[in-house]
Jmol script that loads the backbone (N, CA, C; Angstrom):
load data "model"
ATOM      1  N   MET A   1     114.984  88.184 112.610  1.00  0.00           N
ATOM      2  CA  MET A   1     115.254  89.797 112.069  1.00  0.00           C
ATOM      3  C   MET A   1     113.952  90.086 111.327  1.00  0.00           C
ATOM      4  N   HIS A   2     113.425  91.250 112.134  1.00  0.00           N
ATOM      5  CA  HIS A   2     112.232  91.473 111.624  1.00  0.00           C
ATOM      6  C   HIS A   2     112.593  92.395 110.454  1.00  0.00           C
ATOM      7  N   TYR A   3     111.711  92.059 109.382  1.00  0.00           N
ATOM      8  CA  TYR A   3     111.423  93.166 108.533  1.00  0.00           C
ATOM      9  C   TYR A   3     111.343  94.612 108.243  1.00  0.00           C
ATOM     10  N   LYS A   4     112.626  95.178 108.151  1.00  0.00           N
ATOM     11  CA  LYS A   4     112.313  96.774 108.107  1.00  0.00           C
ATOM     12  C   LYS A   4     113.033  97.915 106.885  1.00  0.00           C
ATOM     13  N   HIS A   5     112.249  98.448 106.394  1.00  0.00           N
ATOM     14  CA  HIS A   5     112.647  98.866 104.947  1.00  0.00           C
ATOM     15  C   HIS A   5     111.955 100.328 105.039  1.00  0.00           C
ATOM     16  N   THR A   6     112.761 101.279 104.935  1.00  0.00           N
ATOM     17  CA  THR A   6     112.386 102.588 105.303  1.00  0.00           C
ATOM     18  C   THR A   6     111.169 103.128 104.303  1.00  0.00           C
ATOM     19  N   CYS A   7     111.345 102.731 102.896  1.00  0.00           N
ATOM     20  CA  CYS A   7     110.149 102.889 102.024  1.00  0.00           C
ATOM     21  C   CYS A   7     108.897 101.517 102.138  1.00  0.00           C
ATOM     22  N   VAL A   8     108.867 101.346 102.918  1.00  0.00           N
ATOM     23  CA  VAL A   8     107.725  99.709 103.237  1.00  0.00           C
ATOM     24  C   VAL A   8     106.385 100.190 104.016  1.00  0.00           C
ATOM     25  N   PRO A   9     105.045 100.205 103.550  1.00  0.00           N
ATOM     26  CA  PRO A   9     104.318 100.599 104.349  1.00  0.00           C
ATOM     27  C   PRO A   9     104.295  99.950 105.514  1.00  0.00           C
ATOM     28  N   PRO A  10     103.763 100.874 106.731  1.00  0.00           N
ATOM     29  CA  PRO A  10     103.571 100.176 107.839  1.00  0.00           C
ATOM     30  C   PRO A  10     102.731  98.999 107.987  1.00  0.00           C
ATOM     31  N   THR A  11     101.593  98.784 107.056  1.00  0.00           N
ATOM     32  CA  THR A  11     100.777  97.571 106.709  1.00  0.00           C
ATOM     33  C   THR A  11     101.885  96.601 106.667  1.00  0.00           C
ATOM     34  N   LYS A  12     102.390  96.748 106.013  1.00  0.00           N
ATOM     35  CA  LYS A  12     103.441  95.664 104.965  1.00  0.00           C
ATOM     36  C   LYS A  12     104.493  94.855 106.089  1.00  0.00           C
ATOM     37  N   GLU A  13     104.831  96.335 106.525  1.00  0.00           N
ATOM     38  CA  GLU A  13     105.975  95.588 107.773  1.00  0.00           C
ATOM     39  C   GLU A  13     105.220  94.718 108.883  1.00  0.00           C
ATOM     40  N   GLN A  14     104.155  95.189 109.058  1.00  0.00           N
ATOM     41  CA  GLN A  14     103.435  94.224 110.162  1.00  0.00           C
ATOM     42  C   GLN A  14     103.256  93.157 109.914  1.00  0.00           C
ATOM     43  N   ALA A  15     102.887  92.924 108.859  1.00  0.00           N
ATOM     44  CA  ALA A  15     102.467  91.686 108.021  1.00  0.00           C
ATOM     45  C   ALA A  15     103.715  90.669 107.800  1.00  0.00           C
ATOM     46  N   ALA A  16     104.559  91.424 107.312  1.00  0.00           N
ATOM     47  CA  ALA A  16     105.663  90.783 107.271  1.00  0.00           C
ATOM     48  C   ALA A  16     106.028  90.063 108.566  1.00  0.00           C
ATOM     49  N   ASN A  17     106.211  90.996 110.036  1.00  0.00           N
ATOM     50  CA  ASN A  17     106.669  90.535 111.020  1.00  0.00           C
ATOM     51  C   ASN A  17     105.943  89.269 111.527  1.00  0.00           C
ATOM     52  N   ILE A  18     104.851  89.508 111.470  1.00  0.00           N
ATOM     53  CA  ILE A  18     103.744  88.339 111.858  1.00  0.00           C
ATOM     54  C   ILE A  18     104.092  86.885 111.123  1.00  0.00           C
ATOM     55  N   ALA A  19     104.214  87.112 109.782  1.00  0.00           N
ATOM     56  CA  ALA A  19     104.320  86.157 108.820  1.00  0.00           C
ATOM     57  C   ALA A  19     105.929  85.412 109.640  1.00  0.00           C
ATOM     58  N   GLU A  20     106.898  86.337 109.524  1.00  0.00           N
ATOM     59  CA  GLU A  20     108.080  85.963 110.107  1.00  0.00           C
ATOM     60  C   GLU A  20     107.699  85.168 111.364  1.00  0.00           C
ATOM     61  N   ASP A  21     107.209  85.468 112.335  1.00  0.00           N
ATOM     62  CA  ASP A  21     106.783  84.720 113.682  1.00  0.00           C
ATOM     63  C   ASP A  21     106.361  83.546 113.300  1.00  0.00           C
ATOM     64  N   PHE A  22     105.664  82.999 111.905  1.00  0.00           N
ATOM     65  CA  PHE A  22     105.134  82.000 112.154  1.00  0.00           C
ATOM     66  C   PHE A  22     106.593  81.121 110.627  1.00  0.00           C
ATOM     67  N   GLY A  23     107.417  81.752 110.592  1.00  0.00           N
ATOM     68  CA  GLY A  23     108.665  81.119 110.403  1.00  0.00           C
ATOM     69  C   GLY A  23     108.365  81.283 108.364  1.00  0.00           C
ATOM     70  N   LEU A  24     107.720  82.302 107.814  1.00  0.00           N
ATOM     71  CA  LEU A  24     107.508  82.218 106.782  1.00  0.00           C
ATOM     72  C   LEU A  24     107.589  83.523 106.288  1.00  0.00           C
ATOM     73  N   ASP A  25     107.760  83.933 105.124  1.00  0.00           N
ATOM     74  CA  ASP A  25     107.996  85.434 104.337  1.00  0.00           C
ATOM     75  C   ASP A  25     106.835  85.499 103.603  1.00  0.00           C
ATOM     76  N   LEU A  26     106.682  86.845 103.293  1.00  0.00           N
ATOM     77  CA  LEU A  26     105.253  87.783 102.482  1.00  0.00           C
ATOM     78  C   LEU A  26     105.309  86.597 101.168  1.00  0.00           C
ATOM     79  N   SER A  27     105.933  86.008 100.686  1.00  0.00           N
ATOM     80  CA  SER A  27     106.063  85.530  99.188  1.00  0.00           C
ATOM     81  C   SER A  27     105.085  84.097  99.662  1.00  0.00           C
ATOM     82  N   SER A  28     105.775  83.478 100.673  1.00  0.00           N
ATOM     83  CA  SER A  28     105.161  82.392 100.889  1.00  0.00           C
ATOM     84  C   SER A  28     103.958  82.278 100.953  1.00  0.00           C
ATOM     85  N   VAL A  29     103.525  83.302 101.821  1.00  0.00           N
ATOM     86  CA  VAL A  29     101.909  83.714 102.681  1.00  0.00           C
ATOM     87  C   VAL A  29     101.206  84.003 101.333  1.00  0.00           C
ATOM     88  N   THR A  30     101.691  84.781 100.285  1.00  0.00           N
ATOM     89  CA  THR A  30     101.291  84.964  99.197  1.00  0.00           C
ATOM     90  C   THR A  30     100.849  84.276  98.459  1.00  0.00           C
ATOM     91  N   ARG A  31     101.445  83.169  98.135  1.00  0.00           N
ATOM     92  CA  ARG A  31     101.522  81.814  97.382  1.00  0.00           C
ATOM     93  C   ARG A  31     100.640  80.958  98.082  1.00  0.00           C
ATOM     94  N   THR A  32     100.468  80.942  99.419  1.00  0.00           N
ATOM     95  CA  THR A  32      99.274  79.999 100.071  1.00  0.00           C
ATOM     96  C   THR A  32      97.769  80.519 100.117  1.00  0.00           C
ATOM     97  N   PHE A  33      97.843  81.812  99.839  1.00  0.00           N
ATOM     98  CA  PHE A  33      96.622  82.206  99.985  1.00  0.00           C
ATOM     99  C   PHE A  33      96.108  82.281  98.480  1.00  0.00           C
ATOM    100  N   TYR A  34      96.863  82.246  97.251  1.00  0.00           N
ATOM    101  CA  TYR A  34      96.469  82.137  96.151  1.00  0.00           C
ATOM    102  C   TYR A  34      95.908  81.174  96.169  1.00  0.00           C
ATOM    103  N   ARG A  35      96.899  80.048  96.590  1.00  0.00           N
ATOM    104  CA  ARG A  35      96.225  78.536  96.186  1.00  0.00           C
ATOM    105  C   ARG A  35      94.906  78.649  97.043  1.00  0.00           C
ATOM    106  N   GLN A  36      94.810  79.062  98.148  1.00  0.00           N
ATOM    107  CA  GLN A  36      93.700  78.418  98.969  1.00  0.00           C
ATOM    108  C   GLN A  36      92.202  79.087  98.251  1.00  0.00           C
ATOM    109  N   ILE A  37      92.301  80.098  97.589  1.00  0.00           N
ATOM    110  CA  ILE A  37      91.319  80.766  96.490  1.00  0.00           C
ATOM    111  C   ILE A  37      91.319  79.994  95.384  1.00  0.00           C
ATOM    112  N   VAL A  38      92.516  79.263  94.580  1.00  0.00           N
ATOM    113  CA  VAL A  38      91.860  78.416  93.663  1.00  0.00           C
ATOM    114  C   VAL A  38      90.785  77.074  94.306  1.00  0.00           C
ATOM    115  N   ARG A  39      91.239  76.485  95.270  1.00  0.00           N
ATOM    116  CA  ARG A  39      90.772  75.553  95.584  1.00  0.00           C
ATOM    117  C   ARG A  39      89.025  75.460  96.526  1.00  0.00           C
ATOM    118  N   GLU A  40      89.325  76.803  97.089  1.00  0.00           N
ATOM    119  CA  GLU A  40      88.201  76.883  97.755  1.00  0.00           C
ATOM    120  C   GLU A  40      86.930  77.736  97.058  1.00  0.00           C
ATOM    121  N   HIS A  41      87.646  78.186  95.698  1.00  0.00           N
ATOM    122  CA  HIS A  41      86.847  79.279  94.457  1.00  0.00           C
ATOM    123  C   HIS A  41      86.254  80.531  94.935  1.00  0.00           C
ATOM    124  N   GLY A  42      86.805  80.788  96.235  1.00  0.00           N
ATOM    125  CA  GLY A  42      86.518  82.016  96.764  1.00  0.00           C
ATOM    126  C   GLY A  42      87.720  83.053  97.202  1.00  0.00           C
ATOM    127  N   ILE A  43      87.125  83.823  98.008  1.00  0.00           N
ATOM    128  CA  ILE A  43      88.091  84.696  98.704  1.00  0.00           C
ATOM    129  C   ILE A  43      87.930  84.092 100.526  1.00  0.00           C
ATOM    130  N   PRO A  44      89.609  83.392 100.484  1.00  0.00           N
ATOM    131  CA  PRO A  44      88.859  82.843 102.197  1.00  0.00           C
ATOM    132  C   PRO A  44      89.497  84.068 103.187  1.00  0.00           C
ATOM    133  N   LEU A  45      88.638  84.956 103.384  1.00  0.00           N
ATOM    134  CA  LEU A  45      88.336  85.774 104.429  1.00  0.00           C
ATOM    135  C   LEU A  45      87.347  85.858 105.807  1.00  0.00           C
ATOM    136  N   ASN A  46      87.748  86.034 106.512  1.00  0.00           N
ATOM    137  CA  ASN A  46      86.545  86.285 107.406  1.00  0.00           C
ATOM    138  C   ASN A  46      87.116  87.564 108.144  1.00  0.00           C
ATOM    139  N   LEU A  47      85.556  88.169 107.214  1.00  0.00           N
ATOM    140  CA  LEU A  47      85.539  89.496 107.641  1.00  0.00           C
ATOM    141  C   LEU A  47      83.857  89.804 108.659  1.00  0.00           C
ATOM    142  N   PHE A  48      84.938  90.748 109.991  1.00  0.00           N
ATOM    143  CA  PHE A  48      83.772  90.500 110.641  1.00  0.00           C
ATOM    144  C   PHE A  48      84.191  92.223 111.715  1.00  0.00           C
ATOM    145  N   TYR A  49      83.323  92.673 112.250  1.00  0.00           N
ATOM    146  CA  TYR A  49      83.703  94.024 113.294  1.00  0.00           C
ATOM    147  C   TYR A  49      84.146  93.270 114.455  1.00  0.00           C
ATOM    148  N   SER A  50      84.916  93.467 115.345  1.00  0.00           N
ATOM    149  CA  SER A  50      85.430  92.946 116.193  1.00  0.00           C
ATOM    150  C   SER A  50      84.871  93.419 117.561  1.00  0.00           C
ATOM    151  N   ASP A  51      84.108  94.648 117.097  1.00  0.00           N
ATOM    152  CA  ASP A  51      83.217  95.259 118.464  1.00  0.00           C
ATOM    153  C   ASP A  51      81.605  95.490 118.166  1.00  0.00           C
ATOM    154  N   ALA A  52      81.491  93.861 117.262  1.00  0.00           N
ATOM    155  CA  ALA A  52      79.887  93.600 117.181  1.00  0.00           C
ATOM    156  C   ALA A  52      79.490  93.487 118.714  1.00  0.00           C
ATOM    157  N   PRO A  53      77.879  93.875 118.414  1.00  0.00           N
ATOM    158  CA  PRO A  53      77.273  93.138 120.029  1.00  0.00           C
ATOM    159  C   PRO A  53      76.858  91.821 119.934  1.00  0.00           C
ATOM    160  N   GLN A  54      76.839  91.466 121.021  1.00  0.00           N
ATOM    161  CA  GLN A  54      76.841  90.142 121.265  1.00  0.00           C
ATOM    162  C   GLN A  54      76.035  89.531 120.959  1.00  0.00           C
ATOM    163  N   LYS A  55      75.021  90.387 120.271  1.00  0.00           N
ATOM    164  CA  LYS A  55      73.462  89.635 120.009  1.00  0.00           C
ATOM    165  C   LYS A  55      73.641  89.364 118.413  1.00  0.00           C
ATOM    166  N   ILE A  56      74.385  90.380 117.422  1.00  0.00           N
ATOM    167  CA  ILE A  56      75.105  90.168 115.989  1.00  0.00           C
ATOM    168  C   ILE A  56      76.018  89.167 116.027  1.00  0.00           C
ATOM    169  N   VAL A  57      76.710  89.125 117.372  1.00  0.00           N
ATOM    170  CA  VAL A  57      77.946  87.901 117.319  1.00  0.00           C
ATOM    171  C   VAL A  57      77.303  86.693 117.549  1.00  0.00           C
ATOM    172  N   GLU A  58      76.055  86.109 118.037  1.00  0.00           N
ATOM    173  CA  GLU A  58      75.363  85.083 118.491  1.00  0.00           C
ATOM    174  C   GLU A  58      74.579  84.464 117.150  1.00  0.00           C
ATOM    175  N   ALA A  59      74.081  85.529 116.588  1.00  0.00           N
ATOM    176  CA  ALA A  59      73.416  85.250 115.182  1.00  0.00           C
ATOM    177  C   ALA A  59      74.154  85.132 114.294  1.00  0.00           C
ATOM    178  N   LEU A  60      75.685  85.457 114.113  1.00  0.00           N
ATOM    179  CA  LEU A  60      76.434  85.278 112.924  1.00  0.00           C
ATOM    180  C   LEU A  60      76.938  83.345 113.236  1.00  0.00           C
ATOM    181  N   ASP A  61      77.107  83.884 114.757  1.00  0.00           N
ATOM    182  CA  ASP A  61      77.540  82.077 114.777  1.00  0.00           C
ATOM    183  C   ASP A  61      76.207  80.839 114.300  1.00  0.00           C
ATOM    184  N   GLU A  62      74.797  81.498 114.698  1.00  0.00           N
ATOM    185  CA  GLU A  62      74.031  80.567 114.675  1.00  0.00           C
ATOM    186  C   GLU A  62      73.872  80.400 112.913  1.00  0.00           C
ATOM    187  N   ALA A  63      73.998  81.214 112.311  1.00  0.00           N
ATOM    188  CA  ALA A  63      74.036  81.400 111.088  1.00  0.00           C
ATOM    189  C   ALA A  63      75.057  80.403 110.492  1.00  0.00           C
ATOM    190  N   ARG A  64      76.046  80.582 111.020  1.00  0.00           N
ATOM    191  CA  ARG A  64      77.096  79.616 110.667  1.00  0.00           C
ATOM    192  C   ARG A  64      76.965  78.079 110.615  1.00  0.00           C
ATOM    193  N   THR A  65      76.294  77.535 111.455  1.00  0.00           N
ATOM    194  CA  THR A  65      76.132  76.492 112.228  1.00  0.00           C
ATOM    195  C   THR A  65      75.247  75.928 111.103  1.00  0.00           C
ATOM    196  N   ILE A  66      73.516  76.786 110.873  1.00  0.00           N
ATOM    197  CA  ILE A  66      73.054  76.301 110.036  1.00  0.00           C
ATOM    198  C   ILE A  66      73.484  75.845 108.771  1.00  0.00           C
ATOM    199  N   VAL A  67      74.535  76.612 107.932  1.00  0.00           N
ATOM    200  CA  VAL A  67      75.001  76.503 106.924  1.00  0.00           C
ATOM    201  C   VAL A  67      75.598  75.237 106.669  1.00  0.00           C
ATOM    202  N   SER A  68      76.276  75.301 107.884  1.00  0.00           N
ATOM    203  CA  SER A  68      77.282  73.721 107.664  1.00  0.00           C
ATOM    204  C   SER A  68      76.691  72.659 108.158  1.00  0.00           C
ATOM    205  N   LYS A  69      75.451  72.554 108.655  1.00  0.00           N
ATOM    206  CA  LYS A  69      74.775  71.499 109.222  1.00  0.00           C
ATOM    207  C   LYS A  69      73.520  71.699 108.031  1.00  0.00           C
ATOM    208  N   LYS A  70      73.826  72.699 107.044  1.00  0.00           N
ATOM    209  CA  LYS A  70      72.707  72.633 105.861  1.00  0.00           C
ATOM    210  C   LYS A  70      71.052  72.222 106.857  1.00  0.00           C
ATOM    211  N   SER A  71      70.962  72.826 107.775  1.00  0.00           N
ATOM    212  CA  SER A  71      69.862  72.187 108.455  1.00  0.00           C
ATOM    213  C   SER A  71      69.217  73.738 108.940  1.00  0.00           C
ATOM    214  N   ALA A  72      67.816  73.805 109.610  1.00  0.00           N
ATOM    215  CA  ALA A  72      66.868  75.336 109.201  1.00  0.00           C
ATOM    216  C   ALA A  72      66.558  75.478 110.950  1.00  0.00           C
ATOM    217  N   ARG A  73      66.376  76.158 111.850  1.00  0.00           N
ATOM    218  CA  ARG A  73      66.062  76.745 112.624  1.00  0.00           C
ATOM    219  C   ARG A  73      64.498  76.405 112.684  1.00  0.00           C
ATOM    220  N   PHE A  74      64.075  76.370 111.991  1.00  0.00           N
ATOM    221  CA  PHE A  74      62.226  76.442 112.083  1.00  0.00           C
ATOM    222  C   PHE A  74      62.363  75.626 111.036  1.00  0.00           C
ATOM    223  N   ASP A  75      60.854  75.054 110.835  1.00  0.00           N
ATOM    224  CA  ASP A  75      60.267  73.428 109.981  1.00  0.00           C
ATOM    225  C   ASP A  75      59.640  74.332 108.966  1.00  0.00           C
ATOM    226  N   ASN A  76      59.424  76.071 109.257  1.00  0.00           N
ATOM    227  CA  ASN A  76      58.206  76.533 107.875  1.00  0.00           C
ATOM    228  C   ASN A  76      58.360  78.031 108.496  1.00  0.00           C
ATOM    229  N   ALA A  77      57.815  78.734 107.511  1.00  0.00           N
ATOM    230  CA  ALA A  77      57.720  80.045 107.454  1.00  0.00           C
ATOM    231  C   ALA A  77      56.617  80.380 108.757  1.00  0.00           C
ATOM    232  N   ASN A  78      55.696  79.434 109.288  1.00  0.00           N
ATOM    233  CA  ASN A  78      54.566  79.901 110.483  1.00  0.00           C
ATOM    234  C   ASN A  78      56.107  79.646 111.457  1.00  0.00           C
ATOM    235  N   GLU A  79      56.430  78.694 111.817  1.00  0.00           N
ATOM    236  CA  GLU A  79      57.382  78.901 112.961  1.00  0.00           C
ATOM    237  C   GLU A  79      57.938  79.968 113.066  1.00  0.00           C
ATOM    238  N   MET A  80      58.928  80.567 111.669  1.00  0.00           N
ATOM    239  CA  MET A  80      59.612  81.520 111.965  1.00  0.00           C
ATOM    240  C   MET A  80      58.910  82.892 112.714  1.00  0.00           C
ATOM    241  N   PHE A  81      57.694  83.004 111.920  1.00  0.00           N
ATOM    242  CA  PHE A  81      57.073  84.457 112.087  1.00  0.00           C
ATOM    243  C   PHE A  81      56.225  84.061 113.705  1.00  0.00           C
ATOM    244  N   GLU A  82      55.885  83.216 113.789  1.00  0.00           N
ATOM    245  CA  GLU A  82      55.628  82.940 115.195  1.00  0.00           C
ATOM    246  C   GLU A  82      56.629  83.468 116.749  1.00  0.00           C
ATOM    247  N   SER A  83      57.666  83.202 115.951  1.00  0.00           N
ATOM    248  CA  SER A  83      58.900  83.342 116.945  1.00  0.00           C
ATOM    249  C   SER A  83      59.070  84.657 116.998  1.00  0.00           C
ATOM    250  N   LEU A  84      58.932  85.271 115.819  1.00  0.00           N
ATOM    251  CA  LEU A  84      59.192  86.821 115.544  1.00  0.00           C
ATOM    252  C   LEU A  84      58.061  87.662 116.609  1.00  0.00           C
ATOM    253  N   ASP A  85      57.144  87.310 116.674  1.00  0.00           N
ATOM    254  CA  ASP A  85      55.724  87.721 116.884  1.00  0.00           C
ATOM    255  C   ASP A  85      56.200  87.563 118.703  1.00  0.00           C
ATOM    256  N   SER A  86      56.412  86.713 119.069  1.00  0.00           N
ATOM    257  CA  SER A  86      56.717  86.363 120.187  1.00  0.00           C
ATOM    258  C   SER A  86      57.482  87.132 120.780  1.00  0.00           C
ATOM    259  N   SER A  87      58.790  87.291 120.144  1.00  0.00           N
ATOM    260  CA  SER A  87      60.187  87.787 120.514  1.00  0.00           C
ATOM    261  C   SER A  87      59.882  89.787 120.838  1.00  0.00           C
ATOM    262  N   HIS A  88      58.816  90.316 120.315  1.00  0.00           N
ATOM    263  CA  HIS A  88      57.955  91.798 120.291  1.00  0.00           C
ATOM    264  C   HIS A  88      57.589  91.310 121.636  1.00  0.00           C
ATOM    265  N   VAL A  89      56.887  90.057 122.429  1.00  0.00           N
ATOM    266  CA  VAL A  89      55.800  90.160 123.313  1.00  0.00           C
ATOM    267  C   VAL A  89      56.928  90.293 124.566  1.00  0.00           C
ATOM    268  N   GLU A  90      57.872  89.675 124.288  1.00  0.00           N
ATOM    269  CA  GLU A  90      59.053  89.229 125.909  1.00  0.00           C
ATOM    270  C   GLU A  90      59.456  90.657 126.188  1.00  0.00           C
ATOM    271  N   GLN A  91      59.992  91.163 125.067  1.00  0.00           N
ATOM    272  CA  GLN A  91      61.041  92.730 125.448  1.00  0.00           C
ATOM    273  C   GLN A  91      60.273  93.659 126.218  1.00  0.00           C
TER     274      GLN A  91
END
end "model"
wireframe off; spacefill off
backbone 0.3
color backbone group
């Protein structure tokens, strides 16, 4: 049974329908979201542009990998600047 009520905003109704597809109600989803905020000490959202250019998506993926591995792409600033200089020549 889908969540239908005339005074419910369309966004909330759509969210309720999606939650219901997972066997949940909005109250359960909200409680879970609050617990996750407390557990992670932050807002657990992935904000992104769905139509981002491929270069941006690749750069974000690389940044996430670097952060998760706690490693850097370059050993020092000189390597970074050399890479930037060579990227202008290649284009």
